[in-house]
N, C-alpha and C positions, 0 to 999 in steps of 0.2 A: 246181717247186709248195710254197707255202707251211704250212712242218706247224704248228696248234696245239695249244695244251697240251693237249688228245681225243688228236690224232692221234699225240704223242708217248708217253703213258701207254696207248694201244694198240697203237701197236708195241714200247714195252714188256715190255706180255700175254702182244701171240706171241711174244717169243725167250723167254720163259720156257717157254711151251707153244705151241707152233701149231697143237692138237691142243683149243682149244677151242675149244667151240659158237659160233655168238652168242651166242646165249644167255646162259651164262656169260660172257661176256664183258660183254654190256650191264649185268648184274646190276651189272659189277666198278666200269662206267662210268656208272650209269646215263642209260642212252642206251637208247631203243628196239633191236630185234631187229635194224629194218629199217635205224638209222640206221647203224651197226653196223657190218652189210653191205656199205652204200652208202660206209662212210667205206673197207673193206677194198678193194672193189669198187677203190676211185679211188687208193687206193696200190700195189697191183697194176696197174693203167695206166698210173702214172704214172712206173712200175718202184721206187717206194720198197722195197717187199717183191721181192723178186730172183726168189727159188725155195721155195718149201716141203721139207725133207728130213730125210731119219731118220738123227740119229745115233748110229752101229754102237759099241755096247763091243770094243774093237780085241782087246782080252785075249779074250776067244771066240771071235775067227776069225781067234786064232794070224797078229797080226798088232801085234804092241806093240812092237816092236821099231824103236825109233822115232831116226832119224840126222837131223842137221843137217849136206848135207856143202857144203860153200864153193865152189864152182865158178870158175877163171880159162882164161881164154880165150887162145888164142897171140896177138891181136888183137883190139882190138876194132872190126873192121871191120861194117858191115854182112852183108856178105856170112858173114859166120860169125856175128856176131850170127840172121840168119836161120834162120841150117841148124841151132845150137844150141837156139835156141826152136823150132822146124816137129819136133826129132827129141825134145826133152824133151816135149813132147805126146804120146807115143806108150807112154811106159813110165807103166806102174800101179804101179809102188810109189811116183814121184813124189807124193805129192798137194799140196805144193804149188810156186810158183818161183817166185820172188823176184829180179829186175836192181833191183843193188843196187849204190850209191857203196861205194867205202870200195877195198883189197886185193882182194879178189875183186869179178868180175862178178855172179857167182849166188850162190843162198841154194836148198837145196832141201830138204825137207821130204821123208823116206823114211820110209815103215813098210814092214817084211817080218820075218820071223818070228822070229830070231836070227843071231849075225852069220855064220854060214856062208853066211845066205840076203843078206846083205849083201853078204859077201866074191865070192857067185857074181853077184850085181848087178852091183855093182862093175867086175868082169871078164868079164861078159860084154852086157853094156849099158852105161853110161853110158862107161865109159871107150871105147867101138867110135864113139861119137862123133867126129866130123873139129875139128880148130880146139881141143880142151882140151890147154892147158898145163898147168894144177896143180887136183891136190883136197885138198880137207883137211875130215876128217871128225872132227863130237863127238858120241860117245854120250848119249843122256838116262839119267841114273841112278835120276830123279822130277819125275812130275808136282808140281810146285807149285800151278799155274793157270791151265787149260783154257777156254778160256768162245769161244762164237759170238755171245755177248751186247754189243753196243755200245749204252751207257744214252743214253737220251735226257731 
C-alpha cells in the first residue's frame, strides 16, 4: 500500500492521540468526516494501523523499575532458540524481547516493582528457562525519551 501525504498526516495525528473523533481529524486534515473514516478503515484493513492501546503510567501501577536484561543461550541451535522464545512469551514481567546480534542473543525489557521483585523474577522465572548460558542486567536510572510514535 502506498501512503500519500494525507495518510501520513492522519497516521501522525492518530499516533499522538488515537481517541480523536473523525470530526476532529477531519478539521485538521481539511477532509470530510466520511473521507477520514474511509482512510482509517483502509489503514486498518491493510494492517498499517495494527491496533489501538492505552499507555499506562507505570508509577501508578507499581511497575516503574525498568530493567534491560541481556541473555546469552548456551548454544544458538533452533531447539534452544525455540524453547527460549516460547518460554519468554509466558513471562508477564517481560514487555519486550528482541533477538539481537552481538555478544548476547536477546535483550529483554522488564518492568517490576523494585529490585527485590526483579531478583525474585530472575531466580524463580528467568533462570528456570532451559539453555540460558548467562545474563547481564542494566537498570534504568531515568527515562530520557520514550515514545511509541514513528514519525512519517
